[in-house]
N, C-alpha and C positions, 0 to 999 in steps of 0.2 A: 258313841262318845268314848267308850272304853277302848275300842279299836284304834281310834285316832290318837289317844294317849300312848298306847303301846307302840304305835308306829313312830311317834315323835321320840320316845326314849331309845328305840333301836337306831334311829338315824343319828342321834347325838352320840351314841357309843361308837359308831363308825368314824365320826369326825375327830374324836379325841384318841382314837386308837393309834399306837405307834407301829412303825414298820417291823421292828423286831422287839417283842416284849421281854426278851430274855436279857437285854442289856439295860443298864440305867440310862436315864435321859442324857446325862453329860459324859457318857462313856467315850464319845468320839474325841473328847479333849485329852484323854489319857492314852489312846491307842495311836502309835506312830503311823504316819502315812507311808506306806511302802508301795512298790510297784513290781509287777512281774515282767516288765518290759526288758528285754535283753539288749544291752548296749554293746556295740561292736568296738570295744576299746582294747588295743593290743596290750599284752602282759608286760610288766616291767622286767627287763633283762639286765641292762647295765647302761647307765648314763654317767657322763662326766661333767664336772663344773670347773671352769677355769677361774683362778683367783687373780686379782690385780697385783702388780709388782710390789706394792707397798704392804701386802699382807704378810704377817709374821706369826701371829698366834690365832689359832682357831678356838674361839671362846665357847661356842655351842652350835648345835645343829637343830633346826626346827623343820618338821615335816607337817604339811598341811594336806589333809585328806578328806574325802567325802565318805560319809557313813551310808549304811543301807537305806536309811529313811531320807537321804538327800541332804542332811545337815552337814555342816563343815566343822571339823575339829582340828586341833594342832597337838603335836607332841614334840617336846624339846628335850635334848640331851646336853648336859654341861660337859665340856671336854677340857679346855685349858691346855692345849697341846701346841707346840711349835710346828710350823709348816714351811715347806719350801714352795713358793708360788710358781716355780717352774713346773711342778708336777700337779696334775689335775686331782680333784677330789671325786671319788667314785661312789655312786649309789647303785646297788645291784640286788637282785633276787634270783635264786636258782642259778647262781654263778658257779661254775665248775671249780672246785677247790684245787684240783690238779692243775688246771690251766692257770689259776691264780698263783700257785706256787712257782710255776715255770716263769711267769711274768716277774715275780719278785726276785727270783734268781737272776734273770736277765737284767733287771734294773740294778741289782747289786753289782754285777759285773761292770756295768757302765759307770757306776759311782767309783769303784776301785780304779778303773781305767782313767777316770777324770782327775784322780788325785796325783797322778804322775805329772811333774812339771814339764811343760813343753814351751819351746821358744816362740815368742811373738815377734820380737825385733832385737837385733844385735848390732850395736855400733861400737867404734873403738873406745868410747868413753862411758857408755851406758848400754845395758841390755835388759830385756824384760822376759820373764818366764811365768806362765800362769798354770794353776792347778785348782780347779773348782773355784772356791771363793778367795783364793790366795794369789797374790801377784808379787813375785820376787823382782826387785829392781837392783841389779848389780852395778855398782858404780863407786868410785872413790871420791866423787864430788859431794859436797855437803848440801843437805836438804835445808834450804832457807825457810821455806814456808809451804803449807799445803792447806787447801780448803775445798769445799764442795759447792758446785753450781748445778742448777737445774735447767731443764728444757734445752738440750737433753741433760740427763743426770750425768755428771762427770766430776772427776777429781782433778784438781789443778795443783801441780807441784813446781816449785822453782828451785833449781840447783845452781850452786855457785860455780862459775867458770868464765874466765876472761878469754873468750875465743869467738870467732865468727864462723858459724856452721850453717849449712843450708837447711831448709825446713824439711821435715819428714812427716809423712802421713801414711800410717800402716794399719790395714784392717787385720783383726785377729782371726785365727782359724775358726771354722764353723763350730758353733756350740759353746764358744767362750763367753763368759760373763763380761769380759773386758773387750768391747766391740771394736774399738779403734784407739790408736795411740798417735798423737800429733806432737811434734817437737818444733819449737821456734826459738830463735836467739834474741836476747835483749842485752843491754849494756850491763856487763858484769854477771850475767846469769842467763840460763836458758830455761824455757818453760816447757813442761810436759803436761799434756792434757789427756787424761785417760777416760774415754767415754764408756759408760756402763750400759747394760741391757735393761735396767730398770731402776727402781728406787732402793737405795741402800744407805745405811750408816757404815762407817769404816774406822779402822784403827791402824796406826803405823808403828812398827817396831824396828829399832835400829839393829842391824846385824853386822857381822865382821866384814862382809863384802858388799854391804849396801843396806837395803831396807825391805821390809816385808809388809805389804798391805793386805789386810784381811777385811772382807765385806761381811756385814751382818744384816 
């Protein structure tokens, strides 16, 4: 009878024994689940993000990343910086500073070169010269009205002139923000349509020899 009792107690102790007695019962809830499996993911070098043509201010940047335990987290940085949507946004790691400096110098040269006014269209009564976001319209004719239309985004200008001229349709040089200029005549005025390469606001300033259009 005593032997039977001892055998029962020994069997009960095996049933209630834990696999590892050195950790508390609920320890598995506090230890993050990790893995030693190696994932063949290429390292980040340099990626670019293109912005739409109506982007003007970069408010913040948010990165979404995976942790060692497989959970997902995010990190945000507030910026509030103006941007040019023509240029991509870059995200990089281990990017050579020397190469980056060369690229910045090269882009700076392009910007300086683009600030020089170049001719798009020249007629006896009106001519157009562009430089970056500026368009000089040289004419002695009075600007009656101007407004903006979309699809495609374009500036429409009416100039006073009592004459009958043929229609003009001129594509701008490669890289210009002013893609195309069209001219057509109406009774008492002629209409100039300036097609843009994206979404812009604009302002017009009267000058001695015409008008200066500036995109924003």
